C-alpha positions as CSV (number, residue, x, y, z in Angstrom):
1,M,122.8,95.8,82.7
2,N,119.2,94.8,83.4
3,N,118.0,98.4,82.9
4,H,118.1,100.3,79.6
5,E,121.3,102.3,79.4
6,I,120.4,105.9,78.7
7,D,122.4,109.1,78.2
8,Y,121.2,112.5,79.5
9,K,121.9,116.2,79.9
10,I,120.4,118.6,82.4
11,Y,119.6,122.1,81.4
12,G,118.6,125.2,83.3
13,D,119.4,126.7,86.7
14,D,116.4,127.1,89.1
15,I,113.8,125.6,86.8
16,Q,115.4,122.6,85.1
17,Y,114.6,120.0,82.5
18,V,116.5,116.9,81.5
19,E,117.2,115.8,77.9
20,I,117.3,112.0,77.7
21,E,118.8,110.3,74.6
22,L,117.4,107.0,73.6
23,D,118.9,104.5,71.2
24,P,116.4,102.5,69.1
25,N,114.0,100.4,71.3
26,E,115.3,102.0,74.5
27,T,112.7,103.2,77.0
28,V,112.5,105.7,79.8
29,I,109.6,105.9,82.4
30,S,108.4,109.0,84.1
31,E,105.7,110.4,86.3
32,A,102.6,111.3,84.4
33,G,102.6,115.0,83.3
34,S,106.4,115.5,83.3
35,M,106.8,115.6,79.6
36,M,108.0,118.8,78.0
37,M,108.6,117.6,74.4
38,V,109.7,114.6,72.4
39,N,111.0,113.7,68.9
40,P,108.4,112.3,66.4
41,N,109.7,108.7,66.6
42,I,109.1,108.5,70.3
43,E,106.2,106.3,71.2
44,L,104.2,107.2,74.4
45,A,102.3,104.7,76.5
46,T,100.5,104.7,79.8
47,I,101.2,101.8,82.1
48,F,100.3,100.5,85.6
49,G,103.2,100.8,88.0
50,D,106.8,101.1,86.7
51,G,106.8,98.2,84.2
52,A,109.9,96.7,85.8
53,K,108.3,93.4,86.8
54,Q,106.5,91.1,84.5
55,G,103.2,89.6,85.7
56,G,99.5,89.4,85.3
57,F,97.0,92.2,85.6
58,M,96.5,91.7,89.3
59,D,100.2,91.9,89.9
60,K,100.4,95.1,87.9
61,L,97.4,96.5,89.7
62,F,98.9,95.8,93.1
63,S,102.1,97.4,92.1
64,A,100.3,100.5,90.9
65,G,98.1,100.5,94.0
66,K,101.1,100.7,96.3
67,R,102.2,103.9,94.5
68,T,99.0,105.6,95.7
69,L,100.3,105.2,99.2
70,T,103.1,107.6,98.3
71,G,100.8,110.2,96.9
72,E,101.6,109.4,93.3
73,S,99.4,108.5,90.4
74,L,98.3,104.9,89.6
75,F,99.8,105.4,86.1
76,M,103.2,106.1,84.7
77,T,104.3,107.1,81.2
78,T,106.8,105.3,79.0
79,F,108.8,106.8,76.2
80,T,110.2,104.3,73.7
81,N,112.3,105.1,70.6
82,R,110.7,103.3,67.7
83,G,113.0,104.9,65.1
84,H,116.3,103.7,63.7
85,Q,118.5,106.4,65.1
86,K,119.0,108.2,68.4
87,E,116.0,110.2,69.6
88,H,115.4,112.5,72.5
89,V,112.8,113.0,75.3
90,Y,112.6,116.2,77.4
91,L,111.2,116.0,80.9
92,A,110.6,119.1,83.1
93,A,110.8,119.6,86.8
94,P,107.5,120.3,88.5
95,Y,108.6,123.4,90.5
96,P,111.8,125.4,91.0
97,G,114.7,123.4,92.2
98,K,117.2,120.9,91.0
99,I,117.1,117.6,89.1
100,I,119.4,115.0,90.7
101,P,120.8,112.2,88.5
102,L,121.4,108.9,90.3
103,D,123.4,106.1,88.9
104,L,122.0,103.2,90.9
105,N,124.8,101.0,89.8
106,R,127.1,103.1,91.9
107,L,124.8,103.3,94.8
108,N,124.6,99.6,95.5
109,G,121.4,99.3,93.5
110,E,119.1,101.1,95.9
111,F,118.2,104.6,97.0
112,I,115.5,105.9,99.4
113,C,113.9,109.2,98.7
114,Q,110.9,111.3,99.8
115,K,107.6,110.2,98.4
116,D,107.2,112.9,95.7
117,A,110.8,113.2,94.6
118,F,110.8,110.7,91.7
119,L,110.9,112.2,88.2
120,A,112.1,109.6,85.7
121,A,114.3,106.4,85.3
122,A,115.5,104.0,82.7
123,K,113.1,101.1,82.1
124,G,113.9,98.3,84.5
125,V,114.3,100.5,87.5
126,S,111.8,99.5,90.2
127,I,109.9,102.2,92.0
128,D,108.5,100.8,95.2
129,I,107.5,101.9,98.7
130,A,109.7,101.9,101.7
131,F,108.1,101.7,105.1
132,Q,109.8,103.4,107.9
133,K,110.5,100.7,110.6
134,K,110.0,103.0,113.5
135,L,106.5,104.5,114.1
136,G,108.0,107.7,115.4
137,V,109.8,108.3,112.2
138,G,106.6,107.6,110.3
139,F,104.4,109.9,112.2
140,F,106.8,112.8,112.9
141,G,109.6,112.4,110.3
142,G,108.3,115.0,107.9
143,E,107.8,112.6,104.9
144,G,105.4,110.3,106.6
145,F,105.5,106.6,107.3
146,I,106.1,105.7,103.6
147,M,109.0,106.8,101.4
148,Q,110.0,105.6,97.9
149,R,112.6,103.0,97.2
150,L,114.4,103.0,93.8
151,T,116.2,99.7,92.9
152,G,118.1,98.6,89.9
153,D,121.3,99.2,88.1
154,G,120.3,102.1,85.7
155,M,119.9,105.8,85.8
156,A,117.1,107.5,87.8
157,F,116.3,111.1,88.2
158,I,114.7,112.8,91.3
159,H,113.8,116.4,91.9
160,A,113.9,118.6,95.0
161,G,113.3,122.3,95.8
162,G,115.9,125.1,96.0
163,A,119.6,124.3,96.2
164,I,120.8,120.8,96.8
165,V,123.5,119.7,99.2
166,E,125.1,116.3,98.8
167,R,126.9,115.0,101.9
168,H,129.0,111.9,102.1
169,L,128.9,110.7,105.7
170,Q,131.7,108.7,107.2
171,P,130.9,105.7,109.5
172,G,129.3,107.0,112.7
173,E,129.1,110.6,111.4
174,V,125.8,112.2,112.4
175,L,123.9,115.1,110.7
176,Q,120.8,116.8,112.0
177,I,118.4,118.0,109.3
178,D,115.0,119.7,109.2
179,T,112.6,116.9,108.5
180,G,111.2,118.5,105.3
181,C,114.7,119.2,103.9
182,L,115.8,115.6,103.7
183,V,115.5,114.5,100.1
184,G,116.9,111.0,100.1
185,M,119.8,108.8,101.1
186,T,121.5,105.6,100.2
187,S,120.3,102.4,102.0
188,S,123.3,102.3,104.3
189,V,122.3,105.5,106.1
190,Q,120.5,105.1,109.4
191,Y,117.5,107.5,109.7
192,D,115.7,108.5,112.9
193,I,114.1,111.6,114.4
194,E,114.8,113.4,117.6
195,P,112.9,116.2,119.4
196,I,114.3,119.7,119.2
197,P,115.5,120.6,122.7
198,G,114.0,123.5,124.7
199,I,110.4,124.5,125.2
200,K,110.9,128.1,123.8
201,T,112.6,126.8,120.7
202,K,109.8,124.3,120.1
203,M,107.1,126.9,120.7
204,F,108.5,130.0,119.0
205,G,111.5,128.9,117.0
206,G,109.5,128.2,113.8
207,E,111.6,125.0,113.2
208,G,108.9,122.5,114.3
209,L,109.2,119.9,117.0
210,W,111.5,117.4,115.5
211,F,114.6,117.1,113.3
212,A,115.8,114.2,111.3
213,R,119.0,112.4,112.5
214,V,121.0,110.6,109.8
215,Q,124.1,108.6,110.6
216,G,126.7,107.3,108.1
217,P,128.1,105.7,106.3
218,G,126.4,106.7,103.1
219,T,125.3,109.7,101.0
220,V,122.5,112.1,101.9
221,F,120.8,114.7,99.7
222,I,119.3,117.8,101.4
223,Q,117.1,120.5,99.8
224,S,117.0,124.2,100.8
225,L,113.4,124.8,99.9
226,P,110.9,122.0,100.5
227,F,107.8,122.3,98.4
228,S,105.6,122.5,101.5
229,R,107.5,125.5,102.7
230,L,107.2,127.2,99.2
231,A,103.5,126.4,99.1
232,S,102.9,127.9,102.6
233,R,104.6,131.1,101.6
234,V,102.6,131.4,98.4
235,F,99.4,130.7,100.3
236,A,100.3,133.3,103.0
237,A,101.0,136.0,100.4
238,A,97.7,135.3,98.5
239,P,95.0,138.0,98.8
240,A,92.6,137.2,101.6
241,S,89.6,138.1,99.4
242,G,90.8,136.0,96.5
243,K,90.6,139.0,94.2
244,S,93.4,140.4,92.1
245,S,93.9,143.7,90.4
246,S,94.9,144.0,86.8
247,Y,96.7,147.3,87.6
248,G,99.5,145.5,89.4
249,E,100.6,145.0,93.1
250,G,101.2,148.3,94.9
251,S,99.8,150.4,92.1
252,P,97.9,153.6,93.2
253,L,95.4,153.0,90.4
254,G,94.9,149.5,91.7
255,G,94.2,150.7,95.2
256,L,91.8,153.4,94.0
257,F,90.1,150.8,91.8
258,D,89.6,148.5,94.8
259,M,88.3,151.4,97.0
260,L,85.6,152.1,94.4
261,G,84.5,148.5,94.5
262,G,85.9,147.3,91.2
263,E,86.2,143.7,90.4
């Protein structure tokens, strides 16, 4: 094993967190801001990039700079057990959904996922960018021209919204997916986009203009609630004036208070 070998448990249903158990001197890396709590003997550090590759400052800066192309922070956080017994780190999901554990050793050492899906991984796992080879996929594929590539032989954790469907595609088997619902796939899966047929469907169907076409063999993960869809619903439901009433939504007192010009 080149990566640190970590144990874990996932708790919760719709808003989950993962408990990671570290032996002495074991390390896990995570996105900045994902920590929920840690034991006292856990040492926190902020690093450029993922810390998987050794090199000079410029190499680390270049590695971190590539992460900004995926919309992530320049920095990541490491949690290292400096004690003499097992300690625990607790990392929380950023929004309602599911945490997906990935054993990269069983996935041929590589997994491709949407740009904001990564949550945490054992130290030694490399988090890099994966350019889509076809410009059409990049411009219209929902997740943009760049996705994330996780490589290594350790555990990694990604997060996606809503319920998660794991599909194992046979050679030549094809699945058509809403572009925003595609979470990730093994490197053996072929990924492309196709236009949704029918002018009326494109104009009024509410499903966009394109869908993702994935072809096996390989494993694909699909989410039922992309964060962009959740955010658009929250934004649409927000009061147009930006004001809120302390009397509660739909309250007669709240309506009367608003009519009288209360703040």
